[in-house]
C-alpha positions as CSV (number, residue, x, y, z in Angstrom):
1,M,-100.9,88.1,-35.1
2,E,-98.7,88.6,-37.9
3,E,-95.4,87.4,-38.1
4,Y,-92.1,89.1,-39.3
5,I,-88.5,88.1,-40.8
6,D,-86.0,89.4,-41.9
7,V,-85.0,90.3,-45.0
8,L,-81.7,88.7,-46.7
9,D,-79.4,89.0,-49.9
10,E,-79.0,87.4,-52.8
11,N,-76.2,86.0,-51.0
12,G,-78.4,85.1,-47.4
13,I,-76.9,88.1,-45.6
14,S,-79.1,90.4,-43.9
15,T,-80.4,93.5,-45.3
16,G,-81.1,95.0,-41.4
17,E,-84.6,95.2,-43.3
18,I,-87.5,93.1,-41.4
19,A,-90.9,92.5,-43.3
20,T,-93.6,90.9,-42.4
21,R,-94.5,87.1,-43.5
22,G,-97.0,88.9,-46.3
23,E,-94.6,91.2,-47.9
24,V,-91.3,88.9,-47.8
25,H,-93.4,86.8,-50.5
26,K,-95.4,89.7,-52.3
27,K,-92.4,91.3,-53.5
28,G,-90.0,88.3,-53.7
29,L,-87.9,89.3,-51.2
30,W,-84.8,86.7,-49.9
31,H,-85.3,85.0,-46.7
32,R,-84.5,82.5,-45.0
33,S,-86.0,78.6,-43.3
34,I,-85.2,75.8,-41.5
35,I,-86.0,71.7,-42.5
36,V,-85.9,69.2,-39.9
37,A,-86.3,65.5,-40.9
38,I,-87.2,63.6,-37.6
39,V,-86.0,60.1,-37.4
40,N,-86.6,57.6,-35.3
41,E,-84.7,54.7,-33.8
42,R,-86.5,52.0,-37.1
43,N,-84.8,54.5,-39.2
44,Q,-87.9,56.3,-40.8
45,V,-88.7,59.7,-41.4
46,L,-91.6,61.2,-39.8
47,L,-94.0,63.3,-42.3
48,Q,-97.2,65.3,-42.1
49,Q,-99.7,65.5,-44.6
50,R,-100.3,69.3,-44.9
51,S,-103.6,71.2,-44.1
52,A,-105.6,71.8,-46.8
53,N,-105.7,75.0,-45.8
54,K,-102.2,75.6,-46.3
55,E,-101.8,78.8,-49.3
56,K,-99.2,76.2,-51.4
57,N,-98.9,72.7,-51.1
58,A,-101.8,71.7,-49.7
59,N,-102.8,68.1,-49.3
60,M,-99.5,67.7,-50.2
61,W,-97.2,65.3,-48.5
62,D,-94.1,67.1,-46.7
63,I,-91.1,66.6,-44.9
64,S,-91.4,66.3,-40.7
65,V,-90.9,70.5,-39.8
66,A,-90.4,73.3,-42.4
67,G,-90.6,77.0,-41.5
68,H,-89.7,80.8,-41.5
69,L,-87.6,82.5,-39.6
70,T,-88.8,84.8,-37.2
71,A,-86.6,87.9,-37.1
72,G,-84.1,88.4,-35.2
73,Q,-84.6,84.5,-34.3
74,D,-81.4,80.9,-35.4
75,S,-82.3,78.6,-37.4
76,L,-81.4,75.8,-34.5
77,S,-84.3,78.2,-32.5
78,A,-86.8,77.9,-35.3
79,A,-86.3,74.2,-35.5
80,A,-87.4,73.5,-32.2
81,R,-90.4,76.4,-32.7
82,E,-91.3,74.9,-35.0
83,I,-91.1,71.4,-34.2
84,N,-93.3,72.5,-31.2
85,E,-95.6,74.0,-33.2
86,E,-96.5,71.8,-35.9
87,V,-96.1,68.5,-34.6
88,C,-96.5,69.2,-31.0
89,V,-93.3,67.4,-30.4
90,M,-91.9,68.8,-27.0
91,L,-88.1,68.8,-26.6
92,G,-87.7,68.8,-23.7
93,Y,-84.4,69.2,-21.9
94,K,-83.0,65.7,-23.0
95,T,-82.9,67.3,-26.8
96,E,-79.8,69.3,-26.4
97,I,-78.3,71.5,-30.0
98,K,-76.2,68.8,-30.3
99,D,-78.6,66.7,-31.5
100,F,-79.7,68.6,-34.3
101,R,-77.2,67.2,-36.6
102,F,-77.3,70.0,-39.6
103,M,-76.8,68.7,-43.3
104,Y,-77.3,71.2,-46.1
105,S,-77.8,75.0,-46.8
106,F,-79.5,76.2,-50.5
107,R,-80.9,78.5,-51.8
108,K,-83.9,78.4,-54.3
109,E,-86.6,81.0,-56.0
110,Q,-89.9,79.5,-57.0
111,I,-92.8,81.7,-58.3
112,I,-96.7,80.2,-56.8
113,R,-98.4,83.1,-58.5
114,E,-97.7,86.9,-59.0
115,D,-97.6,88.5,-55.9
116,F,-96.6,85.0,-54.2
117,I,-92.8,84.8,-54.7
118,E,-90.8,82.5,-52.7
119,R,-87.0,83.8,-52.2
120,Q,-85.9,80.8,-49.5
121,F,-82.4,79.5,-47.5
122,Y,-82.7,76.7,-46.2
123,D,-80.9,75.3,-43.9
124,L,-81.7,71.5,-43.0
125,F,-81.3,69.8,-40.3
126,I,-82.0,65.8,-39.5
127,L,-83.2,65.5,-35.8
128,R,-83.4,61.5,-34.5
129,E,-86.1,61.2,-31.3
130,F,-86.4,57.7,-30.7
131,G,-89.6,56.4,-28.6
132,L,-92.0,58.4,-31.2
133,D,-95.1,57.0,-32.4
134,D,-97.5,58.7,-35.3
135,K,-100.4,58.3,-32.9
136,T,-98.9,60.0,-30.2
137,I,-98.1,63.1,-31.5
138,H,-100.0,66.3,-31.3
139,F,-100.6,68.0,-34.4
140,Q,-101.4,71.8,-35.1
141,K,-104.8,71.4,-37.3
142,E,-104.7,74.3,-39.6
143,E,-101.4,73.7,-40.5
144,V,-101.3,69.8,-40.4
145,Q,-104.1,66.9,-41.3
146,A,-102.1,63.7,-40.9
147,V,-98.7,62.1,-39.5
148,K,-97.0,58.8,-40.5
149,F,-93.5,57.0,-40.6
150,V,-92.6,56.3,-44.2
151,D,-89.0,54.1,-44.5
152,F,-86.5,54.6,-47.5
153,E,-88.8,52.8,-49.8
154,E,-91.6,54.1,-49.2
155,L,-90.0,57.9,-49.1
156,K,-88.8,56.7,-52.4
157,S,-92.1,56.2,-53.5
158,M,-93.5,59.0,-52.3
159,E,-91.4,61.1,-54.3
160,E,-91.6,59.4,-57.4
161,R,-95.3,59.5,-57.3
162,H,-95.6,63.2,-56.9
163,I,-97.5,63.2,-53.0
164,L,-94.4,64.4,-51.7
165,V,-94.2,68.5,-51.1
166,S,-91.6,69.0,-54.5
167,R,-88.3,69.4,-52.4
168,P,-85.8,67.3,-54.7
169,E,-82.2,68.5,-52.9
170,V,-83.9,67.6,-49.4
171,Y,-84.9,64.0,-49.8
172,D,-81.8,63.5,-52.6
173,I,-79.3,64.3,-48.8
174,L,-81.9,62.3,-46.9
175,L,-82.3,59.6,-48.7
176,K,-78.0,59.4,-48.9
177,Y,-78.7,59.3,-45.6
178,L,-81.1,57.0,-44.7
179,F,-79.6,54.1,-46.8
180,Q,-76.5,54.4,-43.9
181,F,-78.7,53.1,-41.6
């Protein structure tokens, strides 16, 4: 089933156009994505290792959840959907919108290859979720091949060793957040 995405202008404002995910990347159209860092009670962040079959950043470790907003969707709804799809953490009724801490929005352009251009506005959220264990998290095998929780020091080390998807803007904010606790 084809995924449809709202097209934005260079300022992040909707143009009223909708395009398929493939078209958005092929034409380099601006669109919005979310990133959610799930942090447990031990102040560790959940990382996922991207599937070897992913079109970009295959086998790399990445922040807990990231994904596109589908057409007509807001960032918080997309965050909840992506959490459920990628790492199968069922939020249920105990998690409310107030539990998502909005941290930062930024835009990024990246040419992956001639027919794959990323022009995205990202909304970064942190979700503190207690009682999670990486051994009990079920993940979507097509998207993710492993998950683990890491502390502040290990996250810094992984970034320095370049085994994390390149998201310096995200890691800077996340490391400052984790360092507070």
